TORSE-241401 format. One line per 8 residues: for each residue x, y, z negated of N, C-alpha, C. Coordinates in steps of 0.1 Angstrom, whole numbers, padded with zeros to 4 digits. Last residue first. Layout:
residues N
X:Y:Z:X:Y:Z:X:Y:Z; ...
***
This chain:
residues 302
-0210:-0006:-0003:-0207:-0016:-0012:-0190:-0015:-0016; -0216:0013:0015:-0228:0010:0008:-0222:-0004:-0001; -0202:0043:0023:-0203:0031:0023:-0212:0022:0014; -0200:0071:0027:-0212:0065:0031:-0210:0052:0028; -0175:0078:0020:-0186:0085:0012:-0198:0079:0015; -0156:0064:0036:-0159:0060:0022:-0170:0067:0016; -0155:0080:0061:-0167:0067:0061:-0168:0062:0045; -0136:0097:0056:-0152:0102:0054:-0162:0090:0055
-0113:0082:0052:-0118:0091:0041:-0133:0096:0041; -0114:0073:0080:-0116:0064:0068:-0119:0072:0054; -0107:0094:0095:-0121:0091:0095:-0123:0079:0083; -0081:0097:0086:-0092:0109:0084:-0104:0104:0083; -0071:0073:0095:-0070:0077:0082:-0079:0089:0076; -0075:0077:0125:-0081:0066:0116:-0081:0068:0101; -0057:0100:0129:-0074:0099:0132:-0082:0088:0125; -0034:0090:0125:-0040:0101:0117:-0052:0101:0118
-0033:0071:0141:-0032:0064:0129:-0036:0077:0120; -0034:0083:0167:-0046:0074:0163:-0044:0070:0150; -0026:0115:0166:-0024:0104:0169:-0035:0095:0164; -0012:0140:0138:-0021:0136:0149:-0018:0121:0154; -0008:0161:0110:-0005:0146:0117:-0016:0146:0129; -0013:0179:0095:-0001:0180:0102:0000:0170:0110; -0037:0174:0081:-0039:0184:0092:-0025:0185:0101; -0041:0159:0061:-0034:0151:0068:-0035:0161:0082
-0054:0172:0041:-0043:0171:0036:-0034:0162:0048; -0081:0170:0053:-0075:0186:0053:-0058:0182:0050; -0088:0148:0042:-0087:0149:0058:-0079:0162:0061; -0092:0154:0016:-0081:0140:0021:-0078:0145:0036; -0112:0170:0015:-0098:0175:0011:-0088:0165:0014; -0132:0153:0024:-0129:0164:0032:-0112:0171:0028; -0134:0140:0001:-0129:0133:0016:-0126:0144:0023; -0142:0159:-0018:-0128:0153:-0020:-0121:0148:-0008
-0168:0164:-0009:-0158:0176:-0008:-0144:0170:-0012; -0177:0141:-0012:-0180:0147:0004:-0169:0157:0001; -0181:0141:-0038:-0173:0128:-0031:-0170:0132:-0016; -0198:0160:-0043:-0183:0160:-0050:-0175:0151:-0039; -0221:0150:-0036:-0212:0163:-0028:-0201:0163:-0031; -0226:0129:-0051:-0228:0131:-0037:-0220:0143:-0031; -0229:0144:-0076:-0217:0133:-0076:-0216:0131:-0060; -0250:0159:-0072:-0238:0163:-0074:-0227:0158:-0073
-0270:0138:-0072:-0270:0145:-0062:-0254:0155:-0062; -0268:0123:-0097:-0264:0117:-0083:-0261:0127:-0073; -0250:0139:-0125:-0262:0133:-0116:-0257:0130:-0105; -0227:0145:-0143:-0233:0154:-0133:-0245:0152:-0124; -0226:0120:-0159:-0222:0134:-0162:-0229:0147:-0155; -0235:0100:-0143:-0242:0101:-0159:-0235:0118:-0166; -0219:0104:-0121:-0233:0104:-0119:-0239:0106:-0136; -0192:0096:-0130:-0196:0110:-0126:-0212:0111:-0124
-0196:0080:-0163:-0194:0080:-0148:-0197:0092:-0143; -0189:0064:-0193:-0193:0074:-0185:-0188:0075:-0172; -0203:0032:-0204:-0191:0038:-0196:-0198:0054:-0192; -0219:0014:-0215:-0216:0024:-0222:-0206:0033:-0215; -0226:-0012:-0204:-0215:-0009:-0212:-0213:0003:-0220; -0246:-0002:-0187:-0247:-0014:-0197:-0237:-0014:-0207; -0235:0017:-0171:-0243:0020:-0179:-0246:0010:-0192; -0219:-0004:-0158:-0212:0006:-0162:-0223:0013:-0172
-0237:-0023:-0145:-0228:-0027:-0156:-0220:-0016:-0162; -0252:-0020:-0121:-0256:-0012:-0136:-0248:-0016:-0146; -0242:-0051:-0108:-0248:-0036:-0105:-0255:-0032:-0119; -0219:-0072:-0106:-0232:-0069:-0113:-0231:-0054:-0113; -0208:-0075:-0072:-0206:-0077:-0086:-0219:-0070:-0092; -0217:-0077:-0047:-0209:-0086:-0049:-0202:-0085:-0062; -0233:-0053:-0037:-0220:-0050:-0043:-0212:-0064:-0044; -0255:-0068:-0028:-0250:-0062:-0020:-0235:-0058:-0023
-0263:-0081:-0051:-0263:-0090:-0039:-0254:-0081:-0027; -0270:-0062:-0070:-0258:-0069:-0074:-0252:-0077:-0061; -0276:-0031:-0054:-0279:-0042:-0061:-0267:-0048:-0062; -0270:0008:-0058:-0272:-0005:-0051:-0274:-0018:-0060; -0271:0030:-0080:-0280:0027:-0066:-0282:0014:-0062; -0250:0025:-0097:-0265:0031:-0101:-0278:0027:-0090; -0230:0019:-0083:-0231:0009:-0095:-0247:0014:-0101; -0228:0039:-0065:-0232:0025:-0062:-0234:0017:-0072
-0216:0057:-0080:-0230:0062:-0075:-0237:0047:-0070; -0190:0049:-0086:-0199:0052:-0095:-0213:0051:-0094; -0181:0048:-0059:-0182:0033:-0068:-0190:0036:-0079; -0178:0074:-0052:-0189:0063:-0046:-0189:0051:-0055; -0156:0079:-0070:-0170:0088:-0071:-0183:0078:-0067; -0138:0063:-0060:-0141:0063:-0075:-0156:0069:-0077; -0133:0075:-0034:-0137:0060:-0037:-0141:0062:-0051; -0126:0100:-0043:-0136:0099:-0034:-0142:0084:-0036
-0103:0096:-0056:-0114:0101:-0062:-0125:0099:-0054; -0087:0084:-0036:-0089:0077:-0047:-0101:0082:-0055; -0083:0106:-0016:-0090:0093:-0015:-0095:0085:-0025; -0070:0123:-0031:-0081:0127:-0029:-0090:0116:-0023; -0045:0107:-0033:-0051:0111:-0045:-0066:0115:-0044; -0038:0107:-0006:-0042:0093:-0013:-0050:0098:-0025; -0034:0133:0003:-0043:0125:0007:-0047:0111:-0002; -0010:0139:-0017:-0026:0146:-0016:-0035:0137:-0012
0007:0121:-0005:0004:0118:-0019:-0010:0126:-0021; 0011:0128:0021:0007:0114:0018:-0001:0114:0004; 0021:0153:0016:0010:0152:0025:0001:0138:0021; 0045:0145:0003:0037:0153:-0004:0022:0152:0003; 0057:0133:0028:0054:0126:0017:0044:0132:0006; 0061:0157:0043:0054:0147:0044:0045:0137:0035; 0083:0169:0025:0070:0176:0028:0060:0165:0033; 0103:0149:0024:0095:0151:0012:0082:0159:0017
0098:0126:0054:0104:0138:0048:0094:0140:0035; 0100:0092:0055:0092:0104:0057:0101:0113:0052; 0109:0065:0058:0120:0073:0057:0115:0087:0061; 0091:0045:0057:0094:0049:0070:0105:0060:0070; 0087:0039:0030:0095:0029:0037:0100:0036:0052; 0076:0065:0023:0089:0060:0018:0098:0050:0026; 0051:0061:0037:0058:0070:0040:0073:0069:0037; 0042:0037:0023:0043:0035:0038:0053:0047:0041
0039:0048:-0003:0050:0040:0001:0052:0035:0015; 0016:0069:-0002:0032:0071:-0005:0044:0061:0000; -0006:0050:-0001:0000:0059:0011:0014:0065:0009; -0002:0035:-0023:-0003:0028:-0010:0001:0038:0002; 0001:0054:-0043:0011:0045:-0041:0009:0041:-0028; -0027:0063:-0044:-0017:0069:-0041:-0005:0067:-0036; -0041:0038:-0052:-0043:0044:-0036:-0034:0053:-0032; -0031:0038:-0075:-0026:0025:-0065:-0031:0032:-0051
-0041:0059:-0089:-0027:0055:-0087:-0023:0047:-0076; -0070:0058:-0089:-0060:0068:-0083:-0045:0064:-0081; -0076:0041:-0110:-0080:0037:-0096:-0072:0046:-0085; -0063:0047:-0134:-0070:0034:-0133:-0072:0031:-0115; -0057:0076:-0133:-0047:0066:-0136:-0049:0052:-0129; -0078:0089:-0123:-0066:0092:-0116:-0056:0082:-0120; -0099:0079:-0142:-0097:0074:-0128:-0086:0079:-0118; -0089:0094:-0163:-0091:0079:-0165:-0091:0073:-0152
-0091:0123:-0155:-0076:0117:-0158:-0078:0098:-0158; -0118:0124:-0153:-0108:0125:-0140:-0096:0121:-0144; -0127:0119:-0179:-0129:0110:-0170:-0121:0111:-0155; -0113:0142:-0191:-0107:0130:-0195:-0113:0117:-0183; -0129:0164:-0178:-0113:0160:-0177:-0109:0152:-0181; -0157:0158:-0189:-0149:0155:-0172:-0136:0154:-0171; -0154:0144:-0218:-0153:0151:-0211:-0150:0149:-0198; -0177:0120:-0235:-0166:0121:-0229:-0164:0132:-0218
-0196:0114:-0255:-0191:0129:-0253:-0179:0130:-0246; -0202:0090:-0260:-0212:0098:-0254:-0210:0112:-0253; -0189:0058:-0256:-0186:0070:-0262:-0196:0080:-0254; -0186:0035:-0245:-0196:0036:-0258:-0195:0048:-0263; -0153:0037:-0234:-0165:0030:-0235:-0172:0032:-0247; -0127:0049:-0239:-0140:0059:-0239:-0151:0052:-0240; -0109:0027:-0244:-0111:0035:-0254:-0124:0046:-0254; -0112:0016:-0217:-0113:0009:-0230:-0120:0020:-0242
-0099:0037:-0203:-0113:0035:-0201:-0120:0026:-0211; -0074:0038:-0215:-0081:0047:-0217:-0095:0044:-0211; -0064:0011:-0204:-0067:0013:-0217:-0075:0028:-0221; -0067:0019:-0178:-0076:0007:-0181:-0075:0009:-0195; -0046:0035:-0175:-0060:0039:-0171:-0069:0029:-0179; -0024:0020:-0176:-0028:0031:-0186:-0041:0037:-0185; -0025:0005:-0155:-0028:-0001:-0168:-0029:0007:-0180; -0023:0024:-0134:-0034:0015:-0135:-0034:0011:-0150
0000:0043:-0148:-0007:0042:-0139:-0021:0036:-0143; 0021:0039:-0168:0020:0053:-0164:0008:0056:-0153; 0022:0013:-0172:0017:0021:-0181:0012:0035:-0178; 0020:0005:-0137:0019:0000:-0152:0013:0011:-0160; 0015:0009:-0111:0010:-0004:-0116:0007:-0003:-0130; 0030:0032:-0105:0015:0033:-0103:0008:0022:-0109; 0056:0023:-0111:0050:0033:-0122:0035:0033:-0119; 0058:0003:-0092:0060:-0001:-0106:0055:0009:-0114
0058:0018:-0069:0045:0012:-0072:0046:0004:-0088; 0080:0034:-0070:0066:0043:-0071:0057:0031:-0074; 0100:0013:-0069:0098:0023:-0084:0085:0029:-0082; 0095:0009:-0043:0093:-0003:-0052:0091:0004:-0068; 0103:0030:-0029:0090:0026:-0029:0086:0015:-0041; 0131:0028:-0037:0125:0041:-0041:0109:0038:-0041; 0138:0003:-0026:0139:0005:-0041:0129:0018:-0046; 0135:0010:0003:0126:-0002:-0004:0127:0000:-0020
0153:0029:0009:0140:0032:0008:0129:0019:0001; 0178:0014:0001:0171:0028:-0005:0157:0030:-0007; 0179:-0005:0019:0176:-0009:0005:0169:0002:-0001; 0160:-0002:0052:0171:0002:0044:0166:0003:0025; 0145:-0034:0063:0143:-0018:0060:0155:-0014:0051; 0146:-0060:0065:0145:-0052:0077:0146:-0040:0075; 0150:-0069:0039:0157:-0076:0052:0155:-0067:0064; 0136:-0056:0022:0148:-0054:0022:0157:-0059:0033
0112:-0071:0017:0111:-0062:0030:0125:-0055:0031; 0114:-0086:-0005:0121:-0091:0007:0122:-0080:0019; 0103:-0069:-0025:0118:-0067:-0024:0122:-0072:-0011; 0072:-0077:-0021:0079:-0064:-0018:0094:-0062:-0015; 0079:-0102:-0029:0073:-0103:-0017:0078:-0089:-0011; 0085:-0099:-0059:0094:-0106:-0052:0090:-0103:-0036; 0061:-0084:-0064:0073:-0078:-0064:0084:-0085:-0058; 0043:-0106:-0064:0040:-0094:-0056:0056:-0087:-0055
0046:-0122:-0084:0051:-0128:-0071:0052:-0115:-0061; 0037:-0108:-0107:0049:-0109:-0107:0054:-0114:-0090; 0008:-0106:-0100:0016:-0095:-0104:0032:-0096:-0099; 0001:-0134:-0098:0000:-0124:-0085:0010:-0111:-0088; 0009:-0142:-0123:0016:-0148:-0111:0014:-0140:-0101; -0011:-0130:-0137:0005:-0127:-0141:0011:-0133:-0129; -0035:-0141:-0128:-0032:-0125:-0126:-0018:-0123:-0128; -0029:-0166:-0134:-0032:-0165:-0121:-0028:-0151:-0118
-0031:-0162:-0165:-0017:-0170:-0158:-0018:-0164:-0142; -0056:-0156:-0165:-0047:-0148:-0169:-0033:-0149:-0166; -0071:-0180:-0157:-0073:-0166:-0150:-0060:-0158:-0156; -0063:-0200:-0175:-0059:-0200:-0158:-0060:-0186:-0155; -0076:-0190:-0196:-0062:-0191:-0197:-0056:-0191:-0184; -0104:-0190:-0190:-0098:-0176:-0191:-0080:-0178:-0191; -0108:-0210:-0161:-0109:-0208:-0174:-0102:-0195:-0178; -0126:-0212:-0133:-0116:-0219:-0140:-0117:-0217:-0153
-0149:-0194:-0130:-0146:-0205:-0120:-0135:-0216:-0124; -0145:-0176:-0148:-0156:-0184:-0148:-0156:-0196:-0141; -0121:-0165:-0143:-0121:-0170:-0155:-0132:-0180:-0154; -0129:-0153:-0119:-0117:-0165:-0116:-0119:-0172:-0131; -0165:-0152:-0112:-0151:-0145:-0117:-0142:-0155:-0117; -0185:-0164:-0085:-0181:-0161:-0102:-0165:-0159:-0103; -0191:-0138:-0059:-0191:-0155:-0064:-0182:-0154:-0079; -0191:-0115:-0048:-0201:-0121:-0046:-0202:-0136:-0050
-0169:-0104:-0062:-0171:-0104:-0046:-0178:-0114:-0042; -0175:-0115:-0092:-0166:-0105:-0084:-0168:-0112:-0068; -0191:-0122:-0123:-0192:-0122:-0110:-0183:-0111:-0103; -0189:-0120:-0149:-0192:-0132:-0143:-0192:-0131:-0130; -0172:-0096:-0170:-0179:-0097:-0161:-0178:-0110:-0152; -0159:-0081:-0190:-0166:-0094:-0193:-0178:-0094:-0183; -0139:-0062:-0191:-0151:-0058:-0190:-0162:-0068:-0187; -0120:-0078:-0216:-0120:-0062:-0209:-0132:-0062:-0207
-0124:-0101:-0226:-0118:-0091:-0235:-0117:-0077:-0228; -0135:-0117:-0205:-0142:-0111:-0218:-0133:-0101:-0225; -0120:-0103:-0174:-0119:-0113:-0186:-0131:-0108:-0196; -0118:-0085:-0151:-0133:-0093:-0155:-0134:-0102:-0167; -0094:-0075:-0152:-0106:-0066:-0155:-0117:-0074:-0160; -0078:-0095:-0144:-0079:-0092:-0157:-0088:-0084:-0160; -0090:-0098:-0116:-0091:-0109:-0125:-0088:-0106:-0138; -0079:-0072:-0111:-0096:-0075:-0109:-0098:-0086:-0117
-0053:-0070:-0109:-0064:-0063:-0117:-0076:-0065:-0118; -0049:-0091:-0090:-0042:-0095:-0106:-0052:-0083:-0114; -0057:-0073:-0068:-0065:-0087:-0073:-0059:-0092:-0088; -0036:-0055:-0068:-0048:-0052:-0069:-0059:-0063:-0076; -0014:-0071:-0062:-0012:-0063:-0075:-0029:-0060:-0077; -0020:-0082:-0036:-0019:-0091:-0047:-0018:-0085:-0061; -0021:-0058:-0021:-0034:-0065:-0025:-0030:-0077:-0035; 0006:-0053:-0020:-0002:-0043:-0030:-0016:-0050:-0035
0014:-0070:-0006:0017:-0074:-0019:0009:-0062:-0028; 0010:-0061:0020:0002:-0071:0015:0005:-0073:0000; 0030:-0041:0019:0015:-0038:0023:0008:-0048:0014; 0056:-0055:0022:0050:-0047:0011:0039:-0046:0009; 0051:-0074:0044:0055:-0080:0031:0051:-0069:0018; 0047:-0055:0065:0035:-0063:0059:0039:-0068:0046; 0065:-0037:0077:0060:-0029:0064:0050:-0044:0057; 0073:-0049:0099:0083:-0046:0088:0076:-0042:0075
0049:-0053:0112:0057:-0065:0109:0066:-0062:0099; 0039:-0026:0120:0031:-0036:0109:0041:-0047:0104; 0068:-0001:0123:0059:-0014:0128:0053:-0022:0117; 0067:0031:0121:0073:0021:0116:0061:0009:0118; 0061:0056:0132:0065:0046:0138:0072:0035:0135; 0048:0073:0111:0062:0075:0116:0069:0064:0122; 0022:0062:0110:0022:0076:0113:0037:0080:0116; 0026:0040:0100:0029:0036:0114:0027:0052:0117
0025:0043:0073:0040:0040:0076:0040:0041:0092; 0000:0044:0069:0007:0057:0068:0023:0052:0071; -0010:0018:0074:-0014:0029:0084:-0004:0044:0083; 0002:0004:0055:0004:-0002:0072:0002:0012:0076; -0013:0014:0033:0004:0016:0034:0007:0013:0050; -0035:0010:0040:-0030:0022:0041:-0017:0023:0041; -0039:-0018:0042:-0041:-0013:0051:-0036:0003:0051; -0033:-0023:0013:-0025:-0028:0024:-0026:-0020:0034
-0059:-0010:0001:-0046:-0005:0000:-0035:-0009:0011; -0081:-0023:0015:-0079:-0010:0014:-0065:-0005:0013; -0093:-0049:0017:-0078:-0048:0019:-0076:-0032:0023; -0120:-0053:0008:-0119:-0045:0018:-0104:-0042:0024; -0131:-0089:0006:-0127:-0075:0000:-0124:-0069:0012; -0120:-0123:-0001:-0126:-0115:0007:-0122:-0103:0002; -0108:-0142:-0015:-0121:-0140:-0018:-0128:-0129:-0010; -0079:-0148:-0018:-0085:-0148:-0003:-0099:-0148:-0006
-0072:-0142:-0044:-0067:-0134:-0036:-0075:-0134:-0020; -0089:-0163:-0061:-0092:-0150:-0061:-0085:-0139:-0052; -0083:-0188:-0047:-0097:-0186:-0051:-0098:-0170:-0052; -0054:-0185:-0050:-0061:-0187:-0036:-0075:-0181:-0038; -0052:-0188:-0077:-0047:-0175:-0072:-0053:-0176:-0057; -0067:-0211:-0085:-0069:-0198:-0089:-0065:-0187:-0082; -0044:-0229:-0073:-0057:-0229:-0067:-0065:-0213:-0071; -0023:-0225:-0088:-0023:-0220:-0073:-0038:-0220:-0068
-0031:-0235:-0111:-0028:-0223:-0109:-0028:-0216:-0095; -0038:-0263:-0106:-0049:-0253:-0109:-0044:-0237:-0107; -0016:-0273:-0082:-0025:-0276:-0093:-0036:-0264:-0093; 0019:-0265:-0072:0005:-0269:-0070:-0002:-0267:-0081; 0045:-0242:-0062:0037:-0248:-0072:0023:-0254:-0068; 0058:-0227:-0041:0059:-0242:-0040:0048:-0249:-0051; 0043:-0207:-0016:0047:-0207:-0032:0046:-0221:-0034; 0034:-0205:0008:0049:-0204:0005:0053:-0209:-0008
0007:-0199:0008:0014:-0212:0014:0027:-0215:0009; 0007:-0174:-0001:0003:-0184:-0010:0006:-0197:-0007; 0018:-0161:0023:0024:-0157:0010:0020:-0171:0000; -0003:-0166:0041:0011:-0173:0043:0018:-0171:0031; -0023:-0154:0033:-0025:-0169:0034:-0011:-0176:0032; -0013:-0128:0037:-0017:-0133:0023:-0017:-0148:0023; -0013:-0128:0064:-0001:-0128:0056:-0001:-0132:0043; -0040:-0129:0071:-0034:-0140:0075:-0019:-0140:0069
-0050:-0105:0056:-0056:-0116:0054:-0045:-0127:0058; -0036:-0085:0074:-0031:-0087:0061:-0037:-0100:0053; -0049:-0089:0097:-0036:-0092:0097:-0029:-0093:0083; -0074:-0080:0090:-0073:-0098:0094:-0058:-0100:0093; -0070:-0055:0086:-0075:-0064:0072:-0071:-0076:0074; -0064:-0048:0111:-0057:-0045:0100:-0057:-0055:0090; -0095:-0049:0121:-0084:-0055:0127:-0069:-0055:0118; -0107:-0037:0102:-0110:-0050:0104:-0098:-0057:0109
-0101:-0010:0107:-0101:-0017:0093:-0099:-0029:0094; -0106:-0006:0136:-0094:-0007:0131:-0091:-0012:0118; -0137:-0007:0129:-0129:-0016:0140:-0114:-0019:0136; -0142:0013:0114:-0144:-0002:0108:-0136:-0011:0118; -0135:0036:0127:-0127:0030:0117:-0128:0015:0112; -0152:0035:0150:-0137:0031:0153:-0132:0029:0139; -0175:0038:0134:-0172:0025:0140:-0160:0021:0144; -0172:0065:0122:-0171:0053:0115:-0170:0039:0122
-0146:0081:0144:-0160:0079:0134:-0161:0067:0131; -0116:0098:0133:-0125:0085:0142:-0138:0086:0136; -0109:0133:0134:-0113:0121:0125:-0122:0109:0134; -0087:0147:0159:-0099:0145:0152:-0101:0134:0144; -0054:0159:0151:-0064:0147:0157:-0076:0148:0149; -0029:0182:0157:-0040:0178:0149:-0050:0168:0156
***
C-alpha cells in the first residue's frame, strides 16, 4: 500500500501526462485530411486547454499493471475527444446555452451552431477510430472489451442518458437526492469510471482489480461533481473559465441546493477518501498519484 502523493506531486505528474496527451491530440488532428471550418472548430475546442483528467486516468490505471503510455495513448487521448464533443453539444442553445467554455467563446459562438454540432459529431466518431488503432499494439480482445465499455459509458446508458435526465430535471424544485445521484452517475461518473476501467482492461487486469478501478472511478466522479457544484456557487467566471452561477440561473438541482455548502464539502471529502480506499491493494508511484489526485480534487478551484 502506498501513501497518497501531496498536491504538488500530483500537479507535477498531471502536468507531465497532460502535456503528453496534448501532443498526441495535436497529432490526431493533424492527421485528419479534411480542411476548412470543421477542422478549425475541432482544433478550437479540443486544444483549448483543460485538465485532461480522463486520458490521464486511463494512462495511470494502465501503468498500475506495467502497460506503457505509448501503447495506451491512442485510446486514452480519444477519451478527451469524446469529452470535448460532449462539452460542445452541452453548450448549444438547445442544451445549456452557455456562451463561454475554458475562458473563451463556446464553439457555437466562435463559429456557428451547425459547425459546432458537426465538430462534436466528428470528434465523437473519430475517437472510436483512434481507440480501435490500439489493436496494433495490444490484444484485440482487450481492445474490443474496452471499446464496448466506452460505448456504453458515452451513450444512452451513460453520459447521453444523464444529459436527458438533467434536462428533464431542470426547473424542478422537488428533485430527490437519489435522482440527482443517478443523473451525475450517468452524465459525469460514467466517463470517469470507464477512463479508469479501460486502462485496466487494456492491461489485462484481473476481475478483482477491475472492480477496484471501477469503485475508484465511481467515487472520483462523485467527488468531481460535488466540487463542480460547489464551485458554481462560490467561484467567479474568470476563475472557472465558464459562466459561474449558471446552475442556479437555469434552475438546476445541485448538491449545495439540496444539502448546503458545508455538507457538500464534507460529502466530497468522504467520496475522495472512498476513492483512496478503493486502491488500497495497489502500491507504487501510479497508485500514490491516483490516491493523491482524488484528495486534490476536493480542494481544486476550477
